[in-house]
Wavefront OBJ file of the C-alpha trace (Angstrom):
o trace
v 24.561 -12.890 0.724
v 24.887 -16.208 -1.128
v 21.312 -16.622 -2.430
v 19.803 -15.633 -5.757
v 16.053 -15.021 -5.879
v 13.725 -15.318 -8.826
v 10.219 -13.901 -8.458
v 7.533 -15.194 -10.844
v 5.303 -12.280 -11.817
v 4.327 -13.049 -15.381
v 0.807 -14.453 -15.016
v -2.491 -12.835 -15.869
v -4.288 -13.822 -12.678
v -7.637 -14.417 -14.394
v -9.346 -15.400 -11.096
v -8.892 -11.800 -9.911
v -11.461 -10.830 -12.599
v -9.708 -7.559 -13.196
v -8.056 -5.631 -15.997
v -5.162 -4.880 -13.569
v -2.243 -7.252 -13.572
v -2.511 -9.613 -10.617
v 0.738 -8.601 -8.936
v -0.223 -4.884 -9.142
v -3.289 -5.268 -6.967
v -2.615 -3.235 -3.835
v -2.385 -4.144 -0.197
v -1.876 -1.440 2.401
v -1.066 1.111 -0.295
v 1.516 -0.874 -2.276
v 1.332 -3.448 -5.092
v 1.545 -7.042 -3.876
v 4.805 -7.512 -5.797
v 6.413 -4.613 -3.856
v 6.312 -6.584 -0.598
v 7.951 -9.706 -2.093
v 10.754 -7.642 -3.621
v 11.245 -5.627 -0.424
v 11.676 -8.801 1.654
v 13.820 -10.493 -0.965
v 16.324 -7.652 -0.940
v 16.779 -8.200 2.779
v 18.404 -11.582 2.133
v 19.727 -11.358 -1.481
v 21.754 -9.034 -3.687
v 20.596 -10.841 -6.819
v 16.827 -10.512 -7.377
v 15.251 -11.151 -10.741
v 11.580 -10.545 -11.510
v 10.044 -12.510 -14.362
v 7.298 -10.541 -16.142
v 5.055 -10.965 -19.178
v 1.411 -9.877 -18.738
v 1.326 -6.053 -18.666
v 5.106 -6.178 -18.389
v 5.591 -2.452 -18.984
v 3.153 -1.490 -16.209
v 4.641 -3.979 -13.743
v 8.231 -2.915 -14.452
v 7.371 0.806 -14.313
v 5.615 0.485 -10.945
v 8.417 -1.537 -9.358
v 11.158 0.788 -10.622
v 9.518 3.580 -8.595
v 10.674 1.734 -5.460
v 13.695 -0.417 -6.433
v 16.702 0.242 -8.656
v 18.848 -2.835 -8.004
v 16.600 -5.589 -9.342
v 16.598 -7.226 -12.764
v 13.631 -7.864 -15.029
v 13.333 -10.776 -17.461
v 10.424 -11.105 -19.912
v 9.138 -14.643 -20.188
v 8.619 -16.179 -23.671
v 5.117 -17.257 -22.607
v 4.006 -18.108 -26.171
v 6.702 -20.772 -26.646
v 7.487 -21.681 -23.033
v 4.407 -21.048 -20.850
v 4.146 -22.073 -17.209
v 6.371 -21.758 -14.148
v 9.126 -23.873 -15.682
v 9.247 -21.661 -18.746
v 9.447 -18.606 -16.530
v 12.745 -19.762 -15.012
v 14.342 -20.745 -18.334
v 17.051 -18.428 -19.519
v 17.878 -16.900 -16.159
v 21.520 -16.906 -15.083
v 21.666 -16.720 -11.276
v 24.645 -15.150 -9.551
v 24.800 -17.571 -6.562
v 24.876 -21.364 -6.215
v 21.473 -21.499 -4.469
v 18.338 -20.133 -6.196
v 15.125 -19.394 -4.365
v 12.025 -19.200 -6.571
v 9.149 -17.097 -5.163
v 5.704 -16.238 -6.447
v 4.689 -12.662 -7.047
v 1.269 -13.186 -5.458
v 2.529 -13.884 -1.914
v 2.641 -10.438 -0.353
v 2.724 -11.746 3.238
v 6.106 -13.463 2.909
v 8.882 -12.166 5.124
v 12.643 -12.584 5.142
v 12.390 -14.390 8.472
v 9.886 -16.872 7.010
v 12.387 -17.715 4.291
v 15.237 -18.535 6.703
v 14.587 -22.278 6.408
v 15.516 -22.241 2.733
v 18.800 -20.474 3.490
v 19.641 -23.097 6.149
v 18.850 -26.130 4.017
v 21.682 -27.943 2.233
v 19.418 -30.156 0.090
v 19.575 -30.108 -3.727
v 15.960 -29.012 -3.662
v 13.971 -27.624 -0.781
v 10.256 -27.027 -1.218
v 7.704 -25.460 1.049
v 4.631 -27.419 2.118
v 1.787 -27.052 4.521
v -1.128 -29.198 5.596
v -4.633 -28.032 4.823
v -7.928 -29.548 5.908
v -9.309 -28.388 2.571
v -6.498 -28.575 0.013
v -8.657 -27.533 -2.960
v -6.850 -25.331 -5.474
v -3.354 -26.368 -4.484
v -0.865 -28.818 -6.011
v -0.516 -31.946 -3.888
v 2.870 -33.071 -2.514
v 3.562 -36.764 -2.490
v 6.035 -37.517 0.316
v 7.778 -40.790 1.302
v 10.373 -41.610 3.928
v 13.046 -40.590 1.414
v 11.550 -37.087 1.125
v 9.463 -35.459 -1.604
v 8.612 -37.861 -4.384
v 6.720 -35.561 -6.720
v 4.208 -32.713 -6.963
v 0.995 -33.102 -8.923
v -1.057 -30.101 -10.035
v -4.710 -30.373 -8.921
v -6.023 -30.328 -12.469
v -3.751 -33.299 -13.294
v -4.348 -35.201 -10.006
v -6.283 -38.455 -9.628
v -9.005 -38.841 -7.048
v -6.562 -40.615 -4.715
v -3.993 -37.866 -5.139
v -6.572 -35.164 -4.487
v -7.157 -36.719 -1.041
v -3.578 -35.884 0.006
v -3.473 -32.946 2.459
v 0.170 -32.063 2.014
v 0.007 -29.156 -0.408
v 2.552 -27.185 -2.318
v 3.079 -23.780 -0.778
v 4.658 -22.688 -4.029
v 8.193 -21.729 -3.035
v 11.329 -23.730 -3.811
v 15.075 -23.447 -3.579
v 17.320 -25.229 -6.076
v 21.032 -25.546 -6.475
v 22.169 -23.879 -9.678
v 23.265 -27.219 -11.065
v 19.780 -28.680 -10.633
v 18.302 -25.918 -12.729
v 21.042 -26.198 -15.386
v 20.600 -29.967 -15.588
v 16.799 -30.377 -15.541
v 15.254 -27.234 -17.010
v 16.261 -28.207 -20.558
v 14.531 -31.597 -20.015
v 11.150 -30.180 -19.058
v 8.171 -31.253 -21.172
v 4.786 -29.649 -21.656
v 3.036 -32.973 -22.108
v 0.235 -32.289 -19.628
v -3.363 -31.097 -19.473
v -2.439 -27.428 -19.816
v 0.435 -27.833 -22.270
v 2.676 -25.872 -19.853
v 6.202 -26.355 -18.536
v 5.890 -27.023 -14.812
v 8.707 -26.146 -12.419
v 7.271 -28.837 -10.171
v 8.252 -31.501 -12.662
v 11.883 -30.962 -11.632
v 11.003 -32.698 -8.391
v 10.200 -36.038 -10.076
v 13.249 -35.912 -12.326
v 15.547 -35.090 -9.437
v 14.008 -37.902 -7.410
v 14.733 -40.391 -10.235
v 18.384 -39.360 -10.005
v 18.292 -39.707 -6.235
v 18.974 -36.097 -5.419
v 18.040 -34.839 -1.985
v 14.595 -33.197 -1.914
v 13.576 -31.863 1.422
v 10.065 -30.676 2.375
v 9.992 -27.567 4.514
v 6.831 -27.176 6.609
v 5.785 -23.520 6.651
v 2.808 -21.628 8.071
v -0.051 -20.723 5.817
v -0.149 -17.055 6.843
v 3.222 -16.113 5.407
v 2.976 -18.270 2.322
v -0.637 -17.539 1.460
v -1.220 -16.946 -2.235
v -3.624 -14.262 -3.398
v -5.759 -15.548 -6.252
v -9.038 -13.637 -5.887
v -10.467 -10.433 -4.507
v -11.510 -12.379 -1.382
v -7.910 -13.576 -0.904
v -6.790 -10.005 -1.344
v -9.110 -8.838 1.415
v -7.893 -11.537 3.779
v -4.254 -10.677 3.094
v -5.054 -6.985 3.694
v -6.377 -7.749 7.162
v -3.244 -9.729 8.022
v -0.941 -7.024 6.681
v -2.816 -4.305 8.593
v -2.548 -6.272 11.807
v 1.215 -6.514 11.272
v 1.583 -2.795 10.569
v -0.462 -1.764 13.572
v 1.428 -4.152 15.851
v 4.774 -2.823 14.617
v 3.870 0.823 15.357
v 2.233 0.113 18.712
v 5.462 -1.580 19.742
v 7.225 1.613 18.684
v 5.044 3.658 21.085
v 2.012 4.702 19.006
v -1.249 4.560 21.000
v -4.342 3.233 19.175
v -7.949 3.138 20.330
v -9.810 0.176 18.745
v -6.836 -0.751 16.544
v -8.854 -3.026 14.254
v -10.765 0.033 12.945
v -7.547 1.909 11.954
v -5.998 1.666 8.469
v -2.281 2.438 8.026
v -0.514 2.106 4.703
v 2.987 0.777 4.163
v 4.617 4.190 3.650
v 3.371 5.790 6.873
v 6.024 6.684 9.467
v 5.675 7.695 13.104
v 8.122 9.610 15.289
v 7.796 10.374 18.955
v 4.533 9.538 20.702
v 1.279 9.786 18.746
v -2.319 8.840 19.443
v -4.745 7.434 16.855
v -8.421 7.224 17.674
v -10.844 4.758 16.072
v -11.643 4.978 12.377
v -8.480 6.804 11.324
v -7.130 6.205 7.807
v -3.436 7.058 7.113
v -2.278 6.844 3.508
v 0.772 7.292 1.334
v 4.076 8.673 2.634
v 2.585 10.309 5.691
v 4.784 11.287 8.683
v 3.197 11.811 12.099
v 5.235 13.165 14.974
v 3.840 13.672 18.500
v 0.380 14.144 17.046
v -3.173 13.269 18.083
v -5.396 12.114 15.203
v -9.012 11.961 16.359
v -11.725 9.609 15.141
v -12.786 9.493 11.503
v -9.853 11.429 10.035
v -8.206 10.753 6.694
v -4.564 11.772 6.249
v -2.863 11.432 2.841
v 0.819 11.968 1.941
v 1.289 14.708 4.512
v 3.592 15.722 7.371
v 1.972 16.523 10.746
v 3.972 17.446 13.823
v 2.957 18.391 17.360
v -0.653 18.942 16.359
v -4.161 17.614 16.940
v -6.399 16.782 13.989
v -10.153 16.141 13.885
v -12.446 14.536 14.502
v -13.650 13.956 10.923
v -10.961 16.043 9.233
v -9.398 15.355 5.849
v -5.733 16.232 5.255
v -5.065 15.793 1.571
v -1.651 15.251 -0.122
v 1.322 17.547 0.242
v 0.206 19.288 3.396
v 2.642 20.248 6.124
v 1.114 20.996 9.514
v 2.967 21.911 12.728
v 1.785 23.046 16.165
v -1.715 23.417 14.796
v -5.255 22.572 15.831
v -7.450 21.245 13.071
v -11.035 20.560 14.133
v -14.230 18.988 12.911
v -14.896 18.720 9.165
v -11.868 20.732 8.119
v -10.243 19.885 4.770
v -6.619 20.843 4.096
v -4.997 20.405 0.654
v -1.410 21.129 -0.339
v -1.013 23.716 2.373
v 1.535 24.694 5.020
v 0.172 25.616 8.429
v 2.222 26.408 11.503
v 0.739 27.497 14.814
v -2.770 27.828 13.318
v -6.251 27.181 14.657
v -8.953 25.990 12.252
v -11.704 24.679 14.455
v -14.407 23.521 12.068
v -16.072 23.451 8.683
v -13.287 25.046 6.615
v -11.467 24.297 3.359
v -7.873 25.474 3.024
v -6.261 24.583 -0.244
v -2.958 25.746 -1.799
v -2.369 27.969 1.253
v 0.460 29.087 3.469
v -0.704 30.254 6.918
v 1.493 31.708 9.641
v 1.612 31.427 13.408
v -1.167 32.771 15.587
v -3.749 32.837 12.833
v -7.337 31.796 13.623
v -9.549 30.441 10.891
v -13.258 30.741 11.621
v -15.997 28.293 10.774
v -16.963 28.100 7.132
v -13.842 29.824 5.811
v -12.706 28.658 2.386
v -9.833 29.471 0.118
v -11.153 29.798 -3.450
v -8.049 28.424 -5.143
v -9.398 27.234 -8.484
v -10.885 29.297 -11.286
v -11.804 26.331 -13.485
v -8.500 26.369 -15.377
v -5.682 27.170 -12.950
v -5.013 26.914 -9.233
v -3.617 29.769 -7.183
v -2.052 30.285 -3.812
v -3.340 32.036 -0.732
v -0.620 33.351 1.550
v -1.728 34.380 5.060
v 0.673 35.935 7.555
v 0.916 35.760 11.322
v -1.760 36.708 13.839
v -4.555 36.986 11.281
v -8.121 36.589 12.481
v -10.461 35.283 9.756
v -14.124 35.601 10.687
v -16.644 32.859 9.978
v -18.035 32.253 6.492
v -15.360 34.261 4.689
v -14.149 33.478 1.215
v -10.536 34.161 0.289
v -10.193 34.374 -3.483
v -6.730 33.472 -4.704
v -4.234 34.648 -5.714
v -4.168 36.478 -2.438
v -1.640 37.745 0.144
v -2.862 38.643 3.626
v -0.110 40.286 5.622
v 0.436 39.978 9.399
v -1.993 41.306 12.012
v -5.079 41.505 9.788
v -8.707 41.171 10.828
v -11.135 39.750 8.231
v -14.698 40.337 9.286
v -17.237 37.484 9.260
v -18.981 36.982 5.944
v -16.335 38.804 3.913
v -15.443 37.895 0.378
v -11.853 39.006 -0.155
v -11.338 39.949 -3.791
v -8.274 42.185 -3.417
v -4.920 40.530 -4.178
v -3.314 41.943 -1.066
v -4.526 42.950 2.405
v -1.948 45.142 4.094
v -0.601 44.606 7.613
v -2.781 45.843 10.420
v -5.901 46.211 8.228
v -9.526 45.326 8.655
v -11.011 43.659 5.584
v -14.799 44.017 5.482
v -17.194 43.241 2.669
v -20.936 43.059 3.523
v -24.183 43.974 1.948
v -26.066 46.411 4.235
v -28.846 44.729 6.171
v -32.357 45.714 5.089
v -35.189 45.130 7.605
v -38.846 45.453 6.448
v -41.243 45.801 9.390
v -44.293 43.573 9.339
v -43.230 41.644 6.237
v -43.686 38.290 7.919
v -47.452 38.834 8.347
v -47.816 40.198 4.882
v -45.952 37.294 3.282
v -47.934 34.544 5.133
v -51.180 36.481 5.213
v -51.757 36.115 8.928
v -51.103 38.016 12.108
l 1 2 3 4 5 6 7 8 9 10 11 12 13 14 15 16 17 18 19 20 21 22 23 24 25 26 27 28 29 30 31 32 33 34 35 36 37 38 39 40 41 42 43 44 45 46 47 48 49 50 51 52 53 54 55 56 57 58 59 60 61 62 63 64 65 66 67 68 69 70 71 72 73 74 75 76 77 78 79 80 81 82 83 84 85 86 87 88 89 90 91 92 93 94 95 96 97 98 99 100 101 102 103 104 105 106 107 108 109 110 111 112 113 114 115 116 117 118 119 120 121 122 123 124 125 126 127 128 129 130 131 132 133 134 135 136 137 138 139 140 141 142 143 144 145 146 147 148 149 150 151 152 153 154 155 156 157 158 159 160 161 162 163 164 165 166 167 168 169 170 171 172 173 174 175 176 177 178 179 180 181 182 183 184 185 186 187 188 189 190 191 192 193 194 195 196 197 198 199 200 201 202 203 204 205 206 207 208 209 210 211 212 213 214 215 216 217 218 219 220 221 222 223 224 225 226 227 228 229 230 231 232 233 234 235 236 237 238 239 240 241 242 243 244 245 246 247 248 249 250 251 252 253 254 255 256 257 258 259 260 261 262 263 264 265 266 267 268 269 270 271 272 273 274 275 276 277 278 279 280 281 282 283 284 285 286 287 288 289 290 291 292 293 294 295 296 297 298 299 300 301 302 303 304 305 306 307 308 309 310 311 312 313 314 315 316 317 318 319 320 321 322 323 324 325 326 327 328 329 330 331 332 333 334 335 336 337 338 339 340 341 342 343 344 345 346 347 348 349 350 351 352 353 354 355 356 357 358 359 360 361 362 363 364 365 366 367 368 369 370 371 372 373 374 375 376 377 378 379 380 381 382 383 384 385 386 387 388 389 390 391 392 393 394 395 396 397 398 399 400 401 402 403 404 405 406 407 408 409 410 411 412 413 414 415 416 417 418 419 420 421 422 423 424 425 426 427 428 429 430 431
């Protein structure tokens, strides 16, 4: 790898209208900045992220995922702007690629043109029918002449449809030569990285425009942009897994986060939401299910089931409106309308409709451990902490308050039925 990468992630992102740092807004379960770093590391062993606004939060979040990148805090008070962000960085390689932290759709493949270019400066451009909001790129036969920010552009310059896609590669010598010469004599009193283009052009350096597609280089500057980028990212994720053998019914209705992994051959019905670091292996997820940070193998789930974080489910049938939380189930049937939290349930166990584990006393949470071949009748409440040994029958409507039910037992807790003859007519006063 002979390319250094600098990612600009210092800005506030005021157009997002949010207290969250712009680069920490999430797409498909990960912060925008995560995707830029992930793709950068595919082509570079020298990645630097420039931070300032909410710098501690940004660095902390990225360090959860990456341990080989460097962070530099921009001196935004004295040297604001994109030019100021690059000052003081010492790249490892002779070519330096500068990326923006708000372009989550970028891919290593889309950046290949920068690696191939031998120009002193290579800059990305695309043509837009409506270029509003972008810096305009002035191009002549000799190449790029200059870039003008929209707020500093004349009426004639605003009519130009070549726009700056916001990504550049520079030779190290260009940065060393021209960064110290940058001035903040402009409408925003900022140091613009784009001003290097004009200075380099005056010295007759080679400045090549690189036409790129808008999808990969799309900046996210608002909640609307974020939603558009989310749709594109989701389409990519779904396409990837369908090519790997996952079947999807009405794919556009299915949401799959970045950390989700499939093995074998699985089926996803419409309206499924898969979140976090979920693993699905040879599993059928029926319509309307939500799966979070869980492992599910050789099972069928739903419809309308909710598998909450840290659940491990194998060879199990989970039916309608069943909620599982932080539980291990193997070879279990839970057909409908049950809540199983902080539980371990063994093979051959049947969970009836309306069964719940009462795992929380208002202060602490407790485990319910259920053995093999246990039959739990409908509308039973299992009050934790509780151990139910193998081969137990729990009668419908039972509230289990004992801490242990021994192997082979029947657990039964019911109030005797009282029937009062003729009470209906007495109560309503008619016969």
